[in-house]
C-alpha positions as protocol buffer text, in pm:
chain_id: "A"
residue {
  index: 1
  type: MET
  ca { x: -2891 y: -1423 z: 1251 }
}
residue {
  index: 2
  type: MET
  ca { x: -2742 y: -1413 z: 900 }
}
residue {
  index: 3
  type: ASP
  ca { x: -2717 y: -1094 z: 707 }
}
residue {
  index: 4
  type: TRP
  ca { x: -2524 y: -934 z: 421 }
}
residue {
  index: 5
  type: GLN
  ca { x: -2193 y: -799 z: 536 }
}
residue {
  index: 6
  type: THR
  ca { x: -2046 y: -464 z: 436 }
}
residue {
  index: 7
  type: PRO
  ca { x: -1869 y: -484 z: 96 }
}
residue {
  index: 8
  type: ASP
  ca { x: -1530 y: -397 z: 244 }
}
residue {
  index: 9
  type: LEU
  ca { x: -1516 y: -726 z: 435 }
}
residue {
  index: 10
  type: TRP
  ca { x: -1547 y: -914 z: 107 }
}
residue {
  index: 11
  type: GLN
  ca { x: -1291 y: -728 z: -103 }
}
residue {
  index: 12
  type: TYR
  ca { x: -1029 y: -1004 z: -91 }
}
residue {
  index: 13
  type: GLU
  ca { x: -1278 y: -1285 z: -140 }
}
residue {
  index: 14
  type: ARG
  ca { x: -1424 y: -1092 z: -433 }
}
residue {
  index: 15
  type: GLN
  ca { x: -1083 y: -1038 z: -590 }
}
residue {
  index: 16
  type: ALA
  ca { x: -997 y: -1408 z: -565 }
}
residue {
  index: 17
  type: THR
  ca { x: -1333 y: -1505 z: -713 }
}
residue {
  index: 18
  type: GLU
  ca { x: -1283 y: -1263 z: -1003 }
}
residue {
  index: 19
  type: GLU
  ca { x: -946 y: -1430 z: -1067 }
}
residue {
  index: 20
  type: GLY
  ca { x: -1127 y: -1760 z: -1118 }
}
residue {
  index: 21
  type: TYR
  ca { x: -1107 y: -1930 z: -778 }
}
residue {
  index: 22
  type: CYS
  ca { x: -1422 y: -2110 z: -666 }
}
residue {
  index: 23
  type: ALA
  ca { x: -1366 y: -2203 z: -300 }
}
residue {
  index: 24
  type: VAL
  ca { x: -1188 y: -1925 z: -114 }
}
residue {
  index: 25
  type: CYS
  ca { x: -1113 y: -1982 z: 253 }
}
residue {
  index: 26
  type: GLY
  ca { x: -989 y: -1750 z: 523 }
}
residue {
  index: 27
  type: CYS
  ca { x: -732 y: -1884 z: 767 }
}
residue {
  index: 28
  type: ASP
  ca { x: -593 y: -1758 z: 1098 }
}
residue {
  index: 29
  type: GLU
  ca { x: -428 y: -1894 z: 1411 }
}
residue {
  index: 30
  type: ALA
  ca { x: -449 y: -1836 z: 1784 }
}
residue {
  index: 31
  type: GLY
  ca { x: -201 y: -1899 z: 2061 }
}
residue {
  index: 32
  type: ALA
  ca { x: 136 y: -1814 z: 1910 }
}
residue {
  index: 33
  type: GLY
  ca { x: 256 y: -1629 z: 2219 }
}
residue {
  index: 34
  type: PRO
  ca { x: 157 y: -1834 z: 2527 }
}
residue {
  index: 35
  type: LEU
  ca { x: 400 y: -2029 z: 2744 }
}
residue {
  index: 36
  type: ALA
  ca { x: 179 y: -2338 z: 2740 }
}
residue {
  index: 37
  type: GLY
  ca { x: -63 y: -2530 z: 2525 }
}
residue {
  index: 38
  type: PRO
  ca { x: -101 y: -2582 z: 2151 }
}
residue {
  index: 39
  type: VAL
  ca { x: -122 y: -2327 z: 1874 }
}
residue {
  index: 40
  type: TYR
  ca { x: -461 y: -2352 z: 1706 }
}
residue {
  index: 41
  type: ALA
  ca { x: -570 y: -2257 z: 1354 }
}
residue {
  index: 42
  type: ALA
  ca { x: -899 y: -2249 z: 1167 }
}
residue {
  index: 43
  type: ALA
  ca { x: -1012 y: -2220 z: 806 }
}
residue {
  index: 44
  type: VAL
  ca { x: -1355 y: -2100 z: 692 }
}
residue {
  index: 45
  type: ILE
  ca { x: -1530 y: -2086 z: 356 }
}
residue {
  index: 46
  type: PHE
  ca { x: -1847 y: -1876 z: 342 }
}
residue {
  index: 47
  type: PRO
  ca { x: -2104 y: -1862 z: 66 }
}
residue {
  index: 48
  type: PHE
  ca { x: -1991 y: -1537 z: -94 }
}
residue {
  index: 49
  type: GLY
  ca { x: -2138 y: -1233 z: 81 }
}
residue {
  index: 50
  type: ARG
  ca { x: -2308 y: -1427 z: 358 }
}
residue {
  index: 51
  type: ALA
  ca { x: -2183 y: -1437 z: 716 }
}
residue {
  index: 52
  type: PRO
  ca { x: -2303 y: -1367 z: 1070 }
}
residue {
  index: 53
  type: GLU
  ca { x: -2326 y: -1003 z: 1168 }
}
residue {
  index: 54
  type: GLY
  ca { x: -2054 y: -851 z: 1382 }
}
residue {
  index: 55
  type: LEU
  ca { x: -1750 y: -1038 z: 1254 }
}
residue {
  index: 56
  type: ASN
  ca { x: -1420 y: -885 z: 1359 }
}
residue {
  index: 57
  type: ASP
  ca { x: -1073 y: -973 z: 1480 }
}
residue {
  index: 58
  type: SER
  ca { x: -1138 y: -1215 z: 1768 }
}
residue {
  index: 59
  type: LYS
  ca { x: -916 y: -1006 z: 2000 }
}
residue {
  index: 60
  type: LYS
  ca { x: -1156 y: -714 z: 1961 }
}
residue {
  index: 61
  type: LEU
  ca { x: -1460 y: -916 z: 2073 }
}
residue {
  index: 62
  type: SER
  ca { x: -1571 y: -1011 z: 2422 }
}
residue {
  index: 63
  type: PRO
  ca { x: -1557 y: -1380 z: 2519 }
}
residue {
  index: 64
  type: LYS
  ca { x: -1938 y: -1387 z: 2526 }
}
residue {
  index: 65
  type: ARG
  ca { x: -1963 y: -1242 z: 2175 }
}
residue {
  index: 66
  type: ARG
  ca { x: -1697 y: -1482 z: 2044 }
}
residue {
  index: 67
  type: ASN
  ca { x: -1890 y: -1778 z: 2178 }
}
residue {
  index: 68
  type: VAL
  ca { x: -2210 y: -1663 z: 2011 }
}
residue {
  index: 69
  type: LEU
  ca { x: -2033 y: -1608 z: 1680 }
}
residue {
  index: 70
  type: PHE
  ca { x: -1855 y: -1944 z: 1710 }
}
residue {
  index: 71
  type: ASP
  ca { x: -2184 y: -2130 z: 1669 }
}
residue {
  index: 72
  type: GLN
  ca { x: -2319 y: -1889 z: 1406 }
}
residue {
  index: 73
  type: ILE
  ca { x: -2006 y: -1921 z: 1192 }
}
residue {
  index: 74
  type: LYS
  ca { x: -2026 y: -2301 z: 1192 }
}
residue {
  index: 75
  type: GLU
  ca { x: -2393 y: -2284 z: 1097 }
}
residue {
  index: 76
  type: CYS
  ca { x: -2342 y: -2033 z: 817 }
}
residue {
  index: 77
  type: ALA
  ca { x: -2015 y: -2157 z: 664 }
}
residue {
  index: 78
  type: ALA
  ca { x: -2004 y: -2372 z: 353 }
}
residue {
  index: 79
  type: ALA
  ca { x: -1709 y: -2545 z: 523 }
}
residue {
  index: 80
  type: TRP
  ca { x: -1496 y: -2495 z: 833 }
}
residue {
  index: 81
  type: ALA
  ca { x: -1216 y: -2679 z: 1010 }
}
residue {
  index: 82
  type: VAL
  ca { x: -997 y: -2642 z: 1318 }
}
residue {
  index: 83
  type: ALA
  ca { x: -648 y: -2787 z: 1366 }
}
residue {
  index: 84
  type: TRP
  ca { x: -361 y: -2754 z: 1612 }
}
residue {
  index: 85
  type: VAL
  ca { x: 3 y: -2829 z: 1680 }
}
residue {
  index: 86
  type: ASP
  ca { x: 97 y: -2927 z: 2035 }
}
residue {
  index: 87
  type: ALA
  ca { x: 360 y: -2782 z: 2265 }
}
residue {
  index: 88
  type: GLN
  ca { x: 602 y: -3071 z: 2212 }
}
residue {
  index: 89
  type: GLU
  ca { x: 609 y: -3013 z: 1836 }
}
residue {
  index: 90
  type: ILE
  ca { x: 647 y: -2639 z: 1886 }
}
residue {
  index: 91
  type: ASP
  ca { x: 956 y: -2716 z: 2093 }
}
residue {
  index: 92
  type: ARG
  ca { x: 1092 y: -2961 z: 1833 }
}
residue {
  index: 93
  type: THR
  ca { x: 1053 y: -2712 z: 1548 }
}
residue {
  index: 94
  type: ASP
  ca { x: 968 y: -2346 z: 1611 }
}
residue {
  index: 95
  type: ILE
  ca { x: 654 y: -2142 z: 1661 }
}
residue {
  index: 96
  type: LEU
  ca { x: 647 y: -1997 z: 1309 }
}
residue {
  index: 97
  type: SER
  ca { x: 667 y: -2343 z: 1154 }
}
residue {
  index: 98
  type: ALA
  ca { x: 400 y: -2466 z: 1397 }
}
residue {
  index: 99
  type: ARG
  ca { x: 171 y: -2180 z: 1300 }
}
residue {
  index: 100
  type: MET
  ca { x: 211 y: -2257 z: 930 }
}
residue {
  index: 101
  type: LYS
  ca { x: 156 y: -2629 z: 986 }
}
residue {
  index: 102
  type: ALA
  ca { x: -159 y: -2570 z: 1190 }
}
residue {
  index: 103
  type: MET
  ca { x: -303 y: -2338 z: 927 }
}
residue {
  index: 104
  type: GLN
  ca { x: -229 y: -2574 z: 640 }
}
residue {
  index: 105
  type: LYS
  ca { x: -377 y: -2863 z: 840 }
}
residue {
  index: 106
  type: ALA
  ca { x: -698 y: -2664 z: 889 }
}
residue {
  index: 107
  type: ILE
  ca { x: -714 y: -2586 z: 517 }
}
residue {
  index: 108
  type: ASP
  ca { x: -656 y: -2952 z: 429 }
}
residue {
  index: 109
  type: GLN
  ca { x: -934 y: -3065 z: 663 }
}
residue {
  index: 110
  type: LEU
  ca { x: -1206 y: -2853 z: 500 }
}
residue {
  index: 111
  type: ALA
  ca { x: -1494 y: -3071 z: 375 }
}
residue {
  index: 112
  type: LEU
  ca { x: -1511 y: -2844 z: 70 }
}
residue {
  index: 113
  type: PRO
  ca { x: -1155 y: -2830 z: -65 }
}
residue {
  index: 114
  type: ALA
  ca { x: -1025 y: -2473 z: -88 }
}
residue {
  index: 115
  type: ASP
  ca { x: -856 y: -2372 z: -412 }
}
residue {
  index: 116
  type: PHE
  ca { x: -735 y: -2041 z: -264 }
}
residue {
  index: 117
  type: ALA
  ca { x: -659 y: -1925 z: 90 }
}
residue {
  index: 118
  type: LEU
  ca { x: -650 y: -1581 z: 248 }
}
residue {
  index: 119
  type: ILE
  ca { x: -390 y: -1595 z: 525 }
}
residue {
  index: 120
  type: ASP
  ca { x: -376 y: -1351 z: 815 }
}
residue {
  index: 121
  type: GLY
  ca { x: -38 y: -1181 z: 856 }
}
residue {
  index: 122
  type: ASN
  ca { x: 266 y: -1146 z: 632 }
}
residue {
  index: 123
  type: ARG
  ca { x: 427 y: -1491 z: 665 }
}
residue {
  index: 124
  type: ASP
  ca { x: 354 y: -1804 z: 468 }
}
residue {
  index: 125
  type: HIS
  ca { x: 640 y: -2036 z: 566 }
}
residue {
  index: 126
  type: GLY
  ca { x: 875 y: -2133 z: 844 }
}
residue {
  index: 127
  type: ARG
  ca { x: 1181 y: -2355 z: 853 }
}
residue {
  index: 128
  type: THR
  ca { x: 987 y: -2682 z: 849 }
}
residue {
  index: 129
  type: ALA
  ca { x: 635 y: -2597 z: 727 }
}
residue {
  index: 130
  type: ALA
  ca { x: 465 y: -2371 z: 475 }
}
residue {
  index: 131
  type: ILE
  ca { x: 127 y: -2281 z: 329 }
}
residue {
  index: 132
  type: THR
  ca { x: 105 y: -2495 z: 16 }
}
residue {
  index: 133
  type: THR
  ca { x: -244 y: -2401 z: -102 }
}
residue {
  index: 134
  type: PRO
  ca { x: -244 y: -2108 z: -349 }
}
residue {
  index: 135
  type: HIS
  ca { x: -281 y: -1809 z: -122 }
}
residue {
  index: 136
  type: GLN
  ca { x: -247 y: -1441 z: -37 }
}
residue {
  index: 137
  type: THR
  ca { x: -117 y: -1306 z: 293 }
}
residue {
  index: 138
  type: ILE
  ca { x: -303 y: -1005 z: 435 }
}
residue {
  index: 139
  type: ILE
  ca { x: -168 y: -794 z: 720 }
}
residue {
  index: 140
  type: LYS
  ca { x: -448 y: -740 z: 976 }
}
residue {
  index: 141
  type: GLY
  ca { x: -660 y: -968 z: 762 }
}
residue {
  index: 142
  type: ASP
  ca { x: -878 y: -1056 z: 1061 }
}
residue {
  index: 143
  type: SER
  ca { x: -1014 y: -699 z: 1045 }
}
residue {
  index: 144
  type: LEU
  ca { x: -1035 y: -683 z: 665 }
}
residue {
  index: 145
  type: SER
  ca { x: -1176 y: -1017 z: 551 }
}
residue {
  index: 146
  type: ALA
  ca { x: -1498 y: -1185 z: 663 }
}
residue {
  index: 147
  type: SER
  ca { x: -1359 y: -1536 z: 626 }
}
residue {
  index: 148
  type: ILE
  ca { x: -1031 y: -1457 z: 806 }
}
residue {
  index: 149
  type: ALA
  ca { x: -1222 y: -1287 z: 1090 }
}
residue {
  index: 150
  type: ALA
  ca { x: -1440 y: -1598 z: 1121 }
}
residue {
  index: 151
  type: ALA
  ca { x: -1133 y: -1821 z: 1126 }
}
residue {
  index: 152
  type: SER
  ca { x: -976 y: -1608 z: 1400 }
}
residue {
  index: 153
  type: ILE
  ca { x: -1287 y: -1658 z: 1614 }
}
residue {
  index: 154
  type: LEU
  ca { x: -1303 y: -2035 z: 1561 }
}
residue {
  index: 155
  type: ALA
  ca { x: -933 y: -2070 z: 1642 }
}
residue {
  index: 156
  type: LYS
  ca { x: -949 y: -1847 z: 1951 }
}
residue {
  index: 157
  type: VAL
  ca { x: -1260 y: -2006 z: 2101 }
}
residue {
  index: 158
  type: SER
  ca { x: -1137 y: -2359 z: 2028 }
}
residue {
  index: 159
  type: ARG
  ca { x: -803 y: -2290 z: 2194 }
}
residue {
  index: 160
  type: ASP
  ca { x: -958 y: -2120 z: 2496 }
}
residue {
  index: 161
  type: ARG
  ca { x: -1187 y: -2420 z: 2549 }
}
residue {
  index: 162
  type: HIS
  ca { x: -890 y: -2655 z: 2521 }
}
residue {
  index: 163
  type: MET
  ca { x: -700 y: -2455 z: 2783 }
}
residue {
  index: 164
  type: GLU
  ca { x: -1001 y: -2482 z: 3013 }
}
residue {
  index: 165
  type: GLU
  ca { x: -983 y: -2861 z: 2970 }
}
residue {
  index: 166
  type: LEU
  ca { x: -611 y: -2853 z: 3049 }
}
residue {
  index: 167
  type: SER
  ca { x: -693 y: -2655 z: 3363 }
}
residue {
  index: 168
  type: ARG
  ca { x: -893 y: -2953 z: 3487 }
}
residue {
  index: 169
  type: LEU
  ca { x: -597 y: -3183 z: 3419 }
}
residue {
  index: 170
  type: TYR
  ca { x: -343 y: -2945 z: 3573 }
}
residue {
  index: 171
  type: PRO
  ca { x: -546 y: -2734 z: 3817 }
}
residue {
  index: 172
  type: GLN
  ca { x: -240 y: -2593 z: 3992 }
}
residue {
  index: 173
  type: TYR
  ca { x: -157 y: -2376 z: 3688 }
}
residue {
  index: 174
  type: GLU
  ca { x: -504 y: -2216 z: 3657 }
}
residue {
  index: 175
  type: PHE
  ca { x: -495 y: -2228 z: 3277 }
}
residue {
  index: 176
  type: HIS
  ca { x: -864 y: -2134 z: 3267 }
}
residue {
  index: 177
  type: THR
  ca { x: -777 y: -1782 z: 3384 }
}
residue {
  index: 178
  type: HIS
  ca { x: -474 y: -1690 z: 3173 }
}
residue {
  index: 179
  type: LYS
  ca { x: -500 y: -1945 z: 2888 }
}
residue {
  index: 180
  type: GLY
  ca { x: -126 y: -2013 z: 2910 }
}
residue {
  index: 181
  type: TYR
  ca { x: -9 y: -1656 z: 2849 }
}
residue {
  index: 182
  type: GLY
  ca { x: 282 y: -1515 z: 3045 }
}
residue {
  index: 183
  type: THR
  ca { x: 91 y: -1328 z: 3312 }
}
residue {
  index: 184
  type: LYS
  ca { x: 230 y: -1243 z: 3655 }
}
residue {
  index: 185
  type: GLN
  ca { x: 3 y: -1510 z: 3801 }
}
residue {
  index: 186
  type: HIS
  ca { x: 128 y: -1773 z: 3555 }
}
residue {
  index: 187
  type: PHE
  ca { x: 493 y: -1697 z: 3625 }
}
residue {
  index: 188
  type: ALA
  ca { x: 428 y: -1722 z: 3999 }
}
residue {
  index: 189
  type: LEU
  ca { x: 267 y: -2065 z: 3954 }
}
residue {
  index: 190
  type: LEU
  ca { x: 558 y: -2180 z: 3737 }
}
residue {
  index: 191
  type: GLU
  ca { x: 797 y: -2070 z: 4009 }
}
residue {
  index: 192
  type: GLU
  ca { x: 603 y: -2275 z: 4262 }
}
residue {
  index: 193
  type: TYR
  ca { x: 530 y: -2591 z: 4061 }
}
residue {
  index: 194
  type: GLY
  ca { x: 776 y: -2594 z: 3771 }
}
residue {
  index: 195
  type: PRO
  ca { x: 665 y: -2664 z: 3412 }
}
residue {
  index: 196
  type: SER
  ca { x: 396 y: -2916 z: 3321 }
}
residue {
  index: 197
  type: PRO
  ca { x: 400 y: -3155 z: 3023 }
}
residue {
  index: 198
  type: VAL
  ca { x: 201 y: -2897 z: 2822 }
}
residue {
  index: 199
  type: HIS
  ca { x: 441 y: -2607 z: 2875 }
}
residue {
  index: 200
  type: ARG
  ca { x: 660 y: -2491 z: 2586 }
}
residue {
  index: 201
  type: ARG
  ca { x: 1009 y: -2546 z: 2721 }
}
residue {
  index: 202
  type: THR
  ca { x: 1172 y: -2334 z: 2450 }
}
residue {
  index: 203
  type: PHE
  ca { x: 952 y: -2040 z: 2546 }
}
residue {
  index: 204
  type: LEU
  ca { x: 1045 y: -2074 z: 2911 }
}
residue {
  index: 205
  type: LYS
  ca { x: 1416 y: -2077 z: 2826 }
}
residue {
  index: 206
  type: ALA
  ca { x: 1374 y: -1770 z: 2606 }
}
residue {
  index: 207
  type: ARG
  ca { x: 1213 y: -1579 z: 2890 }
}
C-alpha cells in the first residue's frame, strides 16, 4: 500500500524541512461553495517521503478512489485531524473566515503539533479568522504537495459522509446526491420545501 512518492510532490515539505521545521503539515478545506452544510478542513503530517500511492487533488479522484485513500492516509500519516465550521457560523461571519477557522482548528487538533503548515490556495486570513501557525500558501497545492493532497481527500470524504448523514435527517433535500451544492435538483427542492436549519442563508440571499 505505501510507497515512495515522486520527488515533485515533496518539494514544499523538503524546503520547509531544510529551513529547520520538524513537523510540516499540509492543510486544505472542502465545501466552500455549497448552499448547505459545514465547511470542512483537514491537516496531515506524513513521515517525510512516505505516503499512499495515487495522491492527488480530491476533485480529480473518483469517490471510490477517495474512500480507499481516506483509510490509507490515516494509516500512513504521523498525525491527521479533521475540523469543521457549521452553516450558522458561516452566516454569522463569512465563508473565507470560516475556511480559515476550520483549517486552523484542524492544525491545532493534530496529535503531533505542527510547527509549519502548507496551506492550499492564496489566502491565509479573513475578517474574523486567520492561519496563525507559521505557514506558506500554495496555489493548486493539492496537486503539488503530498500532504496537502492528503488533507484535501480527508476533508472531502469527511464532508461528503456528513452530508449523507444530513440526508437521513432531512431526506426531502436529497443531500446524499448533490452534497449541498447548487444543482438544478437542489434549487427545485428548495423551491418546494424552503431552507432547512443546515442551509447557509447568506448564500441563498446572494443567489
